[in-house]
C-alpha positions as CSV (number, residue, x, y, z in Angstrom):
1,M,4.7,-103.8,25.3
2,S,7.9,-105.7,26.0
3,A,5.9,-109.0,25.7
4,T,7.0,-109.0,22.0
5,T,10.3,-110.5,23.2
6,A,8.7,-113.3,25.2
7,F,7.0,-115.2,22.3
8,N,7.6,-116.2,18.7
9,P,5.0,-114.6,16.5
10,F,5.6,-117.0,13.6
11,T,4.9,-120.0,15.9
12,M,1.7,-118.2,16.9
13,A,0.7,-117.6,13.2
14,Q,1.4,-121.2,12.4
15,T,-0.6,-122.4,15.4
16,Q,-3.6,-120.3,14.2
17,F,-3.2,-121.8,10.7
18,D,-2.9,-125.4,11.9
19,K,-6.1,-125.1,13.9
20,I,-8.0,-124.1,10.8
21,A,-6.2,-126.5,8.4
22,D,-7.3,-129.3,10.7
23,R,-10.9,-128.0,10.8
24,I,-11.2,-127.8,7.0
25,G,-9.3,-131.0,6.3
26,L,-6.6,-129.3,4.2
27,D,-4.5,-131.7,2.2
28,D,-0.8,-132.2,3.2
29,G,0.7,-130.5,0.2
30,T,-1.4,-127.4,0.5
31,R,-0.9,-127.3,4.2
32,A,2.9,-127.5,3.8
33,L,2.8,-124.8,1.1
34,L,0.7,-122.3,3.1
35,R,2.4,-123.0,6.5
36,S,5.7,-121.3,5.4
37,P,6.6,-118.4,3.1
38,L,7.4,-119.0,-0.6
39,R,10.4,-116.7,-0.5
40,E,12.5,-115.0,2.2
41,Y,15.3,-112.4,2.0
42,A,17.7,-111.4,4.8
43,F,20.5,-108.9,4.1
44,S,22.9,-106.3,5.5
45,I,22.6,-102.6,4.8
46,P,25.8,-100.6,5.3
47,V,25.2,-97.0,6.2
48,H,27.8,-94.2,6.5
49,M,26.6,-92.5,9.7
50,D,26.7,-88.8,10.4
51,D,29.6,-89.3,12.9
52,G,31.8,-90.8,10.1
53,N,31.4,-94.4,11.2
54,V,29.8,-97.2,9.2
55,Q,27.0,-99.1,10.8
56,I,25.4,-102.3,9.5
57,F,21.7,-102.6,9.7
58,R,19.9,-105.9,9.2
59,G,17.0,-105.9,6.7
60,F,14.3,-108.5,5.8
61,R,11.6,-109.1,3.2
62,V,9.3,-112.1,3.2
63,Q,6.9,-113.1,0.4
64,H,4.5,-115.6,2.0
65,N,2.1,-116.3,-0.9
66,D,1.3,-114.7,-4.3
67,A,-1.3,-117.1,-5.7
68,R,-4.0,-114.4,-5.7
69,G,-1.8,-111.5,-6.8
70,P,1.4,-109.6,-6.1
71,C,2.6,-109.7,-2.6
72,K,1.6,-106.7,-0.4
73,G,2.9,-105.6,2.9
74,G,4.5,-103.0,5.0
75,I,8.1,-102.3,6.0
76,R,8.7,-101.8,9.7
77,F,11.6,-100.0,11.3
78,H,11.9,-101.3,14.9
79,P,14.8,-102.0,17.2
80,L,13.2,-105.3,18.3
81,E,12.4,-106.5,14.7
82,T,13.0,-110.2,14.1
83,F,12.9,-112.4,11.0
84,D,10.1,-114.5,12.7
85,T,8.0,-111.3,13.3
86,V,8.3,-110.5,9.6
87,R,7.4,-114.1,8.6
88,A,4.3,-114.0,10.8
89,L,3.2,-110.6,9.5
90,S,3.6,-111.8,5.9
91,M,1.4,-114.8,6.6
92,W,-1.2,-112.6,8.3
93,M,-1.1,-110.3,5.2
94,T,-2.0,-113.2,3.0
95,W,-5.1,-114.0,5.0
96,K,-5.9,-110.3,5.3
97,C,-5.9,-109.7,1.6
98,A,-7.9,-112.9,1.1
99,V,-10.6,-112.0,3.7
100,A,-10.9,-108.5,2.2
101,D,-11.2,-110.2,-1.2
102,I,-8.6,-108.1,-2.9
103,P,-6.3,-109.6,-5.6
104,L,-3.0,-109.5,-3.6
105,G,-0.9,-111.9,-1.6
106,G,1.0,-111.5,1.7
107,G,4.4,-109.9,2.1
108,K,6.2,-108.0,4.9
109,G,9.6,-106.3,5.4
110,G,11.6,-104.7,8.1
111,V,14.9,-103.3,9.3
112,I,16.3,-103.6,12.8
113,C,16.8,-99.9,13.7
114,D,15.4,-97.1,15.8
115,P,14.4,-94.0,13.8
116,H,14.2,-92.1,17.1
117,N,18.0,-92.2,17.2
118,L,18.7,-91.6,13.4
119,S,19.0,-88.4,11.4
120,A,16.8,-87.9,8.3
121,R,19.9,-88.5,6.2
122,E,20.7,-91.8,7.9
123,Q,17.1,-93.0,7.6
124,E,17.2,-92.1,3.9
125,A,20.3,-94.2,3.5
126,I,18.6,-97.2,5.1
127,C,15.6,-96.8,2.8
128,R,17.8,-96.7,-0.3
129,G,20.0,-99.5,0.9
130,W,16.9,-101.7,1.5
131,V,15.7,-101.1,-2.0
132,R,19.1,-101.8,-3.6
133,Q,19.2,-105.2,-1.9
134,L,15.7,-106.1,-3.3
135,A,15.4,-104.1,-6.6
136,R,15.1,-107.3,-8.7
137,D,12.6,-109.0,-6.3
138,I,10.0,-106.3,-5.8
139,G,7.9,-104.3,-8.3
140,P,4.4,-103.2,-9.3
141,V,3.4,-106.6,-10.5
142,T,5.4,-108.8,-8.1
143,D,5.7,-107.3,-4.6
144,V,4.4,-103.9,-3.5
145,P,5.7,-102.6,-0.1
146,A,4.0,-100.0,2.1
147,P,4.6,-98.1,5.4
148,D,4.3,-99.9,8.8
149,V,5.5,-99.3,12.3
150,M,7.8,-96.2,12.4
151,T,7.9,-95.7,8.6
152,T,6.2,-92.8,6.8
153,P,5.3,-91.5,3.4
154,Q,8.7,-89.9,3.2
155,H,10.4,-93.2,3.7
156,M,8.3,-94.7,0.9
157,L,9.2,-91.8,-1.5
158,W,12.9,-92.4,-0.9
159,M,12.4,-96.1,-1.6
160,L,10.4,-95.3,-4.8
161,D,13.1,-92.8,-6.0
162,E,15.8,-95.4,-5.5
163,Y,13.9,-98.1,-7.4
164,E,13.1,-95.7,-10.2
165,A,16.8,-94.7,-10.5
166,I,17.8,-98.3,-10.7
167,H,15.2,-99.3,-13.3
168,G,15.3,-96.0,-15.3
169,G,11.6,-95.1,-15.4
170,R,8.6,-94.0,-13.4
171,Y,6.9,-96.8,-11.4
172,P,4.5,-95.2,-8.9
173,G,2.7,-98.6,-8.4
174,L,5.9,-100.0,-6.8
175,I,5.0,-98.8,-3.4
176,T,2.0,-97.5,-1.5
177,G,1.6,-95.0,1.4
178,K,3.3,-92.3,-0.7
179,P,2.7,-88.6,-0.2
180,V,-0.5,-87.3,-1.9
181,G,0.5,-85.5,-5.0
182,L,3.4,-87.9,-5.7
183,G,1.3,-91.0,-6.3
184,G,-0.3,-91.4,-2.9
185,S,-4.0,-91.9,-2.3
186,L,-6.3,-89.6,-0.4
187,G,-7.8,-91.5,2.6
188,R,-4.7,-93.7,3.1
189,T,-3.9,-91.9,6.3
190,Q,-7.3,-92.6,7.8
191,A,-7.8,-96.1,6.2
192,T,-6.6,-98.5,8.9
193,G,-8.2,-96.7,11.8
194,F,-11.4,-96.1,10.0
195,G,-11.6,-99.7,8.9
196,V,-11.3,-100.9,12.5
197,V,-14.4,-98.8,13.3
198,Y,-16.3,-99.7,10.2
199,C,-16.1,-103.3,11.5
200,L,-16.8,-102.3,15.1
201,R,-19.9,-100.4,13.9
202,E,-21.2,-103.6,12.2
203,A,-20.4,-105.7,15.2
204,L,-22.2,-103.4,17.6
205,Q,-25.2,-103.4,15.3
206,E,-25.3,-107.2,15.3
207,L,-25.1,-107.3,19.1
208,D,-27.9,-104.7,19.3
209,I,-25.6,-102.2,21.1
210,Q,-25.8,-98.5,20.3
211,P,-22.3,-96.9,19.8
212,Q,-23.3,-93.9,21.9
213,D,-23.9,-96.2,24.9
214,T,-20.4,-97.5,24.8
215,T,-17.0,-96.6,26.2
216,A,-13.6,-97.8,24.9
217,S,-10.0,-98.2,26.0
218,V,-7.3,-98.1,23.3
219,Q,-3.7,-99.3,23.3
220,G,-1.4,-97.2,21.2
221,F,-1.7,-93.6,20.0
222,G,-0.2,-93.8,16.5
223,N,-2.0,-93.3,13.2
224,V,-4.3,-96.3,13.5
225,S,-5.4,-95.4,17.1
226,Q,-6.0,-91.8,16.4
227,Y,-8.2,-92.3,13.4
228,A,-10.1,-95.2,15.0
229,I,-10.8,-92.9,18.0
230,E,-11.8,-90.1,15.7
231,L,-14.5,-92.2,13.9
232,Y,-15.6,-94.0,17.0
233,H,-16.3,-90.6,18.6
234,E,-18.2,-89.5,15.5
235,L,-20.4,-92.5,16.0
236,G,-21.1,-91.3,19.6
237,G,-18.7,-93.5,21.5
238,R,-16.5,-92.3,24.3
239,T,-12.8,-93.2,24.8
240,V,-11.7,-93.1,28.5
241,C,-8.2,-94.5,28.3
242,V,-5.3,-94.5,25.9
243,A,-1.9,-96.3,26.3
244,S,1.2,-94.7,24.7
245,W,4.9,-95.6,24.5
246,N,7.3,-93.3,26.2
247,Q,10.6,-93.4,24.2
248,A,12.7,-91.5,26.7
249,E,11.8,-93.9,29.5
250,Q,11.5,-97.0,27.3
251,T,8.2,-97.9,28.8
252,S,4.5,-97.2,28.2
253,Y,1.9,-95.3,30.2
254,S,-1.9,-95.2,30.1
255,F,-3.7,-91.9,30.1
256,R,-7.1,-91.9,31.6
257,K,-10.0,-89.5,31.8
258,A,-13.3,-90.8,33.2
259,D,-15.4,-88.4,31.3
260,G,-13.6,-89.1,28.0
261,I,-10.4,-88.1,26.4
262,D,-10.2,-85.0,24.2
263,L,-8.7,-86.3,21.0
264,D,-7.5,-83.0,19.6
265,Q,-6.0,-82.1,22.9
266,L,-4.0,-85.3,23.1
267,R,-2.9,-84.9,19.4
268,G,-1.5,-81.5,20.3
269,I,0.9,-83.1,22.9
270,T,1.9,-86.1,20.9
271,N,5.1,-86.6,18.9
272,R,5.3,-88.0,15.4
273,F,5.8,-91.6,16.7
274,G,2.5,-91.5,18.8
275,G,4.2,-90.7,22.1
276,I,2.1,-88.6,24.4
277,D,3.9,-86.1,26.6
278,K,3.4,-87.4,30.1
279,E,3.9,-84.1,32.0
280,K,1.6,-82.1,29.7
281,A,-1.1,-84.8,29.9
282,S,-0.9,-84.6,33.7
283,D,-1.3,-80.8,33.5
284,L,-4.4,-81.3,31.4
285,G,-6.0,-83.5,34.0
286,Y,-5.2,-87.0,32.8
287,E,-4.5,-89.8,35.3
288,I,-1.1,-91.3,34.4
289,L,-1.3,-95.0,35.0
290,P,1.0,-98.0,34.2
291,G,1.1,-99.0,30.5
292,E,-0.9,-102.2,31.0
293,A,-3.8,-100.3,32.7
294,W,-5.6,-99.8,29.4
295,L,-6.5,-103.5,29.6
296,T,-8.2,-103.3,33.0
297,Q,-10.6,-100.4,32.4
298,E,-14.3,-100.8,33.0
299,V,-15.2,-100.3,29.3
300,D,-17.4,-102.0,26.7
301,V,-14.8,-102.0,23.9
302,L,-11.1,-102.7,23.8
303,I,-9.0,-101.6,20.8
304,P,-5.5,-103.0,20.9
305,A,-3.6,-101.0,18.2
306,A,0.1,-101.3,19.1
307,L,2.2,-104.4,18.9
308,E,1.8,-108.2,19.0
309,A,1.0,-110.4,22.0
310,Q,-0.6,-107.8,24.2
311,I,-3.5,-109.9,25.4
312,T,-2.0,-113.1,26.7
313,G,-3.0,-116.1,28.6
314,E,-1.9,-114.3,31.8
315,S,-3.1,-110.8,31.1
316,V,-6.5,-111.8,29.7
317,A,-7.6,-112.5,33.4
318,D,-7.2,-108.7,34.0
319,L,-10.0,-107.8,31.5
320,S,-13.1,-106.2,33.0
321,G,-16.2,-108.4,32.9
322,R,-17.9,-105.5,31.2
323,V,-15.9,-105.8,28.0
324,R,-18.2,-107.0,25.2
325,V,-16.1,-106.4,22.0
326,I,-12.4,-106.4,21.1
327,A,-11.5,-104.8,17.8
328,E,-7.9,-105.7,16.9
329,G,-6.3,-102.7,15.3
330,A,-2.8,-104.3,15.7
331,N,-1.4,-107.4,14.1
332,G,-1.5,-110.4,16.4
333,P,-2.4,-108.6,19.6
334,T,-4.1,-111.7,21.1
335,T,-2.3,-115.0,21.7
336,P,-4.1,-118.3,21.1
337,E,-4.2,-119.0,24.9
338,A,-6.0,-115.7,25.5
339,D,-8.3,-116.3,22.5
340,A,-9.5,-119.6,24.0
341,V,-10.5,-117.7,27.2
342,L,-12.2,-114.9,25.3
343,E,-14.2,-117.4,23.2
344,R,-15.2,-119.3,26.4
345,N,-16.3,-116.0,28.1
346,G,-18.3,-114.9,25.1
347,V,-16.3,-111.8,24.3
348,F,-16.9,-110.8,20.7
349,V,-13.4,-110.5,19.0
350,I,-13.1,-108.9,15.6
351,P,-9.9,-110.5,14.4
352,D,-6.9,-108.4,13.3
353,F,-6.8,-109.4,9.7
354,L,-10.4,-108.4,9.3
355,A,-10.5,-105.4,11.6
356,N,-7.3,-103.8,10.4
357,A,-7.7,-104.7,6.7
358,G,-8.6,-101.1,5.9
359,G,-4.9,-100.2,5.4
360,V,-4.1,-102.9,2.8
361,T,-7.5,-102.3,1.1
362,C,-6.7,-98.6,0.7
363,S,-3.1,-99.5,-0.4
364,Y,-4.7,-101.7,-3.1
365,F,-6.8,-98.6,-4.1
366,E,-3.6,-96.6,-4.2
367,Q,-1.8,-99.3,-6.3
368,V,-4.8,-99.3,-8.8
369,Q,-4.7,-95.5,-9.0
370,S,-1.0,-95.3,-9.5
371,N,-0.9,-98.0,-12.2
372,M,-3.6,-96.2,-14.2
373,N,-2.4,-92.7,-13.3
374,Y,-5.8,-91.5,-12.4
375,Y,-6.7,-90.6,-8.8
376,W,-10.0,-90.6,-6.8
377,T,-11.4,-88.0,-4.4
378,M,-11.4,-88.5,-0.7
379,D,-15.1,-89.3,-0.6
380,E,-14.7,-91.9,-3.4
381,V,-11.8,-93.6,-1.5
382,L,-13.6,-93.7,1.9
383,T,-16.9,-94.8,0.4
384,K,-15.2,-97.7,-1.5
385,L,-13.3,-98.6,1.7
386,D,-16.5,-98.6,3.8
387,H,-18.3,-100.8,1.3
388,K,-15.3,-103.2,1.0
389,L,-14.8,-103.6,4.8
390,T,-18.5,-103.9,5.5
391,D,-18.9,-106.6,2.8
392,A,-15.8,-108.4,4.3
393,Y,-17.2,-108.2,7.8
394,H,-20.6,-109.6,6.8
395,S,-19.0,-112.5,4.7
396,V,-17.1,-113.6,7.9
397,S,-20.1,-113.0,10.2
398,E,-22.4,-115.0,8.0
399,L,-20.0,-117.9,7.8
400,A,-19.6,-117.8,11.6
401,R,-23.3,-118.0,12.1
402,K,-23.8,-120.8,9.6
403,Q,-21.0,-123.0,10.9
404,K,-21.3,-121.8,14.5
405,L,-17.7,-120.6,14.5
406,Y,-15.8,-118.1,16.6
407,L,-15.3,-115.0,14.4
408,R,-11.6,-115.4,14.1
409,D,-12.0,-119.0,13.1
410,A,-14.6,-118.0,10.5
411,A,-12.3,-115.4,9.0
412,Y,-9.5,-117.9,8.8
413,V,-11.7,-120.5,7.2
414,L,-12.8,-118.0,4.5
415,A,-9.3,-116.7,3.9
416,I,-7.4,-120.0,3.8
417,N,-10.0,-121.6,1.6
418,R,-9.7,-118.7,-0.9
419,V,-5.9,-118.9,-1.0
420,A,-5.9,-122.7,-1.1
421,T,-8.3,-122.6,-4.0
422,A,-6.0,-120.2,-5.9
423,C,-3.0,-122.5,-5.3
424,R,-5.0,-125.5,-6.6
425,D,-6.4,-123.6,-9.6
426,R,-2.8,-122.6,-10.6
427,G,-1.7,-126.2,-10.4
428,W,0.8,-125.6,-7.6
429,V,-0.7,-128.3,-5.4
């Protein structure tokens, strides 16, 4: 997973955009507007640490485009966070909201920090400091943050509380991913992982493959992975390998069981950051393999659900020839170089901003519920989510068939056209 440091994700996002802008003949003004974010914020967050020292943390927020509605996007806490990563993720969020056809734009935020090494009080101070820097530039009708890598409902609640203290009122629609009972939505925890599998289910049906006849290998064992595996198993699929980050050793391992992993068993030996206990897994009969081994398994389905740039021009050669479908649970897990190889080899790739749009879709549902102060049942949320993601998948798939496009290209054509149209209709370009 260290590949994140070897490439620039914003360059990758722009490369993907340029390819489609050329294909659809986007005019120069609209191209220039959509190729870069509308607004960017970078700031310092001073925190009084538990040992008495003051440490300065670097924070970011990027608002890529809000032509279709308020910006929407998570806040990541990660020691390797970069401004360009946040820029890329904000752009991908714009396309994600557009392809899911929800009235929101793309934003993203982050702080360079490692929550593993911070107390709860120190993390709270970072959350409140982040909001203080942006209190005039985010809000229920302008920019609505959410959790992302290594942030939780508790972090969101601290941020909401700080915002409400500054503005002197109750604004539950400011932020999503909140705890249920304090403005959070039922189903939000499952949403991204379930959304991946809703799309995978439709893809397998199109390919005339029965889920119960497939096996999968998954990278990551956080929230997205766990719920994707859960629903995939409910459909009859079998997961034989999972890769997980080992914080103590600062490396990743793959955990393999040929007859299929036991999800509940692995959950029982996993920390809150998705790290599987290597020794306990070995005692339970799992093969402990190098971190990249998830990519080389003889499986039908790959679900990358960790960080960016995991399937690269070099590593794509390690894929088993048996792999038929890749469902991208992570943001930007496949580089353009690898994409070209996958397209040439006929691997069916469900692109990230379609496959993992369940999270932002359910965040939209939470925003709606918070703003109207009326909350839906779990069944209502998941049923609406299934319908929304299924409709989005088929809109992309139909365009791909009509124009003979790779599925990622079709998703980009659909999303970029929707955002470009909104910018033109508003008279921006």
